C-alpha positions in Angstrom: 102.5 159.8 115.9 101.4 159.5 112.3 103.0 161.9 109.8 102.0 162.6 106.2 104.5 164.2 103.7 103.2 165.6 100.4 105.1 166.4 97.2 104.5 167.1 93.5 103.0 170.5 93.5 104.3 173.3 91.3 103.5 175.7 88.5 101.8 174.4 85.4 100.0 175.9 82.3 96.3 175.4 81.7 95.7 172.0 80.2 98.8 170.5 81.8 99.1 167.7 84.3 100.5 167.1 87.8 100.8 164.0 90.0 100.7 164.7 93.8 102.1 162.1 96.2 101.4 161.5 99.9 103.7 159.3 102.0 102.5 158.2 105.5 104.8 157.0 108.3 104.6 156.3 112.0 102.3 154.1 114.0 99.4 153.4 111.6 96.9 150.8 112.8 94.9 150.9 109.6 94.1 153.1 106.6 90.3 153.2 106.2 90.0 156.4 104.2 92.5 158.4 102.2 91.4 161.7 100.7 92.6 164.9 99.1 91.4 168.4 100.0 92.3 171.8 98.6 92.1 175.4 99.8 92.3 178.5 97.7 92.9 182.0 99.1 89.8 183.3 100.8 88.0 180.0 100.5 87.3 177.2 102.9 89.1 173.9 102.6 87.1 171.6 100.2 87.1 167.9 99.6 88.5 167.0 96.2 88.7 163.2 96.1 88.2 160.3 98.6 88.9 156.6 98.5 88.1 153.9 101.1 89.9 150.6 101.7 86.9 148.9 100.1 87.5 150.7 96.8 84.8 153.3 97.0 85.5 156.6 95.2 84.0 160.0 95.2 85.1 163.2 93.5 84.0 166.8 93.6 81.9 167.7 90.6 84.5 170.3 89.5 87.2 167.6 89.1 85.2 164.6 87.8 86.8 163.1 84.7 90.0 165.0 85.2 91.4 163.9 88.6 92.1 160.3 89.8 92.9 159.2 93.4 94.8 156.0 94.1 96.4 154.4 97.1 98.7 151.6 98.2 98.2 150.4 101.7 101.4 148.3 101.8 103.5 151.2 100.8 101.3 153.6 102.8 101.1 156.0 100.0 98.4 157.9 98.1 98.4 159.8 94.9 96.3 162.4 93.1 96.7 162.4 89.3 95.5 165.8 87.9 94.9 166.2 84.2 93.5 169.1 82.1 94.3 171.5 84.9 92.4 174.8 85.0 93.2 178.2 86.6 90.4 177.5 89.1 92.3 174.4 90.3 95.0 176.7 91.9 95.1 176.0 95.6 97.1 174.4 98.4 96.4 170.6 98.2 96.3 168.5 101.4 96.4 164.8 102.0 94.3 163.4 104.8 94.2 159.9 106.4 91.6 158.3 108.7 92.5 155.0 110.4 88.8 154.3 111.0 85.7 154.9 108.8 84.1 157.1 111.5 83.8 160.8 110.9 84.5 161.4 114.6 88.1 160.3 113.8 89.8 163.6 113.1 92.6 161.9 111.2 95.9 163.3 110.1 96.8 166.1 107.7 99.8 166.6 105.5 101.6 169.9 105.3 100.1 170.8 102.0 101.6 171.4 98.5 101.0 174.5 96.3 99.5 173.9 92.9 99.4 177.0 90.6 97.8 176.8 87.2 98.6 179.9 85.1 99.9 181.1 81.7 
């Protein structure tokens, strides 16, 4: 079984920064896609950032220029650097792993970590 453990969330003032970490363990045959999602109260879970093994990136329009996704396949870890945080960034953030590029691969989810941006 593949397991993902997230950390790094917390309370931060607007304009501040946080770095989220995601550590993977278990029987991992490959890491094709690493991504970060978030879900605010009353909203559906949305894609924030995605990175493929080939180095392709994509970000939600709301976070472009502020968030950066990175990964290390040897260490089996991923990170989300979040700068210039805004109150609307408040949500539970989830790490997601796909071992193949196919969207039919449901992948694996982390437990989520709370990020709260408030004065």
